[in-house]
C-alpha positions, -999 to +999 in steps of 0.1 A: -208+120+021-172+109+020-156+087-006-131+063+010-108+037-006-091+010+013-061-005-006-048-039+005-018-055-013-023-092-020-001-115+001+024-087+000+056-102+014+051-135-004+042-117-036+073-096-036+094-128-031+076-145-060+081-115-082+118-112-074+124-150-076+104-163-107+112-199-097+088-194-068+058-184-088+028-207-086+043-225-056+032-226-019+057-203-001+058-186+032+080-157+044+093-166+079+116-188+099+113-226+095+129-234+129+110-248+159+099-214+171+094-199+136+063-181+127+047-174+093+049-137+085+031-141+051+017-169+030+013-170-008-022-178-021-009-212-031+000-219+005-033-206+018-051-233-002-036-258+023-048-238+053-015-220+059-020-185+074+001-156+087+010-158+124+007-196+122+036-215+138+060-227+111+058-263+125+020-264+120+023-248+085+047-275+075+023-302+087-005-287+066+017-284+035+047-308+036+062-293+004+059-257+017+088-235+007+102-212+034+118-179+024+137-156+048+122-121+051+137-091+035+120-062+053+142-036+038+129-046+003+092-047+015+096-013+030+111+001-002+083-013-023+057+000+002+072+035-002+068+032-040+032+022-036+026+050-011+040+076-034+013+066-059-014+072-033-001+107-027-005+115-064-042+113-058-047+127-023-028+139+007-054+122+030-036+088+032-036+068+064-012+038+063-022+009+085+009-012+077+033-017+049+007-033+027-026-014+034-039+021+037-070+042+037-074+071+012-100+098+014-107+109-022-138+130-016-117+158-028-087+146-049-058+160-069-070+148-103-103+165-094-122+133-106-157+128-093-155+090-093-138+072-064-143+039-083-123+053-113-095+065-089-094+030-072-091+014-106-063+037-117-044+032-085-045-005-089-033-003-125-005+021-115+006-002-087+008-032-110+026-012-138+052+001-114+057-030-091+042-060-110+022-066-078-015-068-074-037-049-050-073-053-039-095-023-032-127-015-014-147+017-021-175+030+000-187+059+022-166+052+053-135+034+066-154+003+080-172-005+048-142+002+026-120-022+046-146-049+046-151-045+009-114-047+000-114-083+013-144-096-007-129-100-042-093-108-032-069-113-048-066-086-075-102-075-070-123-044-065-156-042-045-178-011-043-205-005-018-226+024-030-246+045-005-279+029-015-264-006-011-252-001+025-282-014+044-287-045+023-250-052+024-248-049+062-278-073+066-261-101+048-226-096+062-215-125+084-205-114+119-170-128+114-165-103+086-170-073+109-137-055+112-127-057+149-146-089+156-123-117+164-130-154+171-138-149+208-161-120+202-178-139+173-185-167+197-200-143+222-222-128+195-233-162+182-242-172+217-268-144+215-280-159+182-263-131+163-248-145+131-253-117+105-258-080+104-295-085+101-295-103+135-275-075+149-299-049+137-326-064+159-309-050+190-310-014+200-281+006+214-289+001+251-292-036+246-259-039+227-241-018+253-255-039+281-243-071+264-209-060+250-199-026+265-180-003+242-180-029+215-218-028+216-218+009+209-193+004+180-214-024+165-246-004+167-230+024+148-214+004+120-244-019+115-264+012+105-236+024+082-223+050+106-185+054+109-174+089+113-137+082+118-116+105+096-087+094+074-058+108+094-026+117+076+001+127+100+029+123+074+058+147+076+076+153+043+111+138+048+119+134+011+109+147-023+112+125-053+099+116-088+102+083-106+090+068-139+084+032-151+089+031-189+067+014-214+099+004-233+131-004-215+159+021-219+187+003-237+216+028-242+236+050-219+227+081-238+190+075-235+193+067-198+213+099-191+188+120-211+159+106-191+177+113-158+182+149-168+146+152-178+134+138-145+158+161-126+143+191-144+108+180-134+119+174-098+137+208-097+106+227-109+083+209-084+106+217-055+110+253-065+072+257-065+072+244-029+103+263-018+119+230-007+157+223-007+176+192+002+211+181+013+211+146-002+205+136-039+191+101-043+191+080-074+171+048-079+171+025-110+157-008-118+169-033-144+146-052-167+149-082-143+135-060-114+169-059-097+169-024-080+197-002-069+198+030-050+227+055-047+230+089-030+254+118-024+251+143+004+262+180+004+271+202+033+244+228+026+208+227+013+208+227-024+183+233-052+206+240-082+195+222-113+229+218-129+243+203-097+214+180-094+217+167-130+254+163-128+252+145-095+224+121-106+241+113-139+275+106-121+258+084-095+243+063-124+276+061-144+294+048-113+268+021-106+256+009-140+269-024-154+273-009-189+250-033-206+217-040-188+185-021-199+164-001-174+127-002-167+125+025-140+144+055-128+138+076-097+154+109-086+149+125-052+161+147-024+162+139+012+173+157+044+150+186+034+151+221+047+117+218+062+096+193+081+063+212+074+034+188+076+024+174+042-009+192+044+010+225+038+028+210+008-002+201-012-001+199-049-028+220-067-060+200-075 
């Protein structure tokens, strides 16, 4: 029996904007264009209270909430934050299947911390995400992808829902048909026309009857209503970079303390890369001020490199050239890119 976690960030784009712009916290905002043809890319939970949803025309959203605040998208920022979150996932398992920038499946049946409890791992991941990004995530934990994804939506925002093996049948019986992943409005209407409103109603039909009524969808519904979903968590990730970063409990205030921490992180990165036989041509530095303003700097070399002294000197100089000489830091990241290998991640596993 597998242990699957589905992580879904809460109102991801809008939450990033509210984090980076404190004046927007607690207000109804949407990310997207406000023009005549604009579309809502994401809505904060304050906006959702007025019926505003993603993919809704901006004109309609403004009608529902006249004081709605429109914020232009910053997809480069969302992608960067998503990569931060994904790096946390890979500390627990290599079996990560991203669905988008803000959600992913994780198979933690076997995991790197070698912890028996998927619930504990989900709790730790959510805590790590918040500590590192100041963003909340909701999680669903169960025996397959279907149940984990449905579960992650139940206690949003900032929630956790677990469906244990012995709870699957009762859970499926009470699940409204609209909550079935893959069932849209049109399909829900077709099901309700057959007097199918919940999972219990659906269980009254056998496989042949459901296939006759709904074709391939009928076969899918018959499987999931009985708790069967054998889809594997597919990780096709290729290693394109190798990095390490830390968020500090106490901000680093002085140049000396910052440079010392950079050298320490470089040493850890160097040892990890040597263990994997990986080299890189580009050294990357990332640092985040106390106000969450984030900067990245890099320097490329002609040849693949894994020399510790060169790494430390390069990272320290990148920081000195970019620092404003006064602001404290809450996060530092060091990494290599343009690696000497594109071996699939499964061959670069960390020991359990």
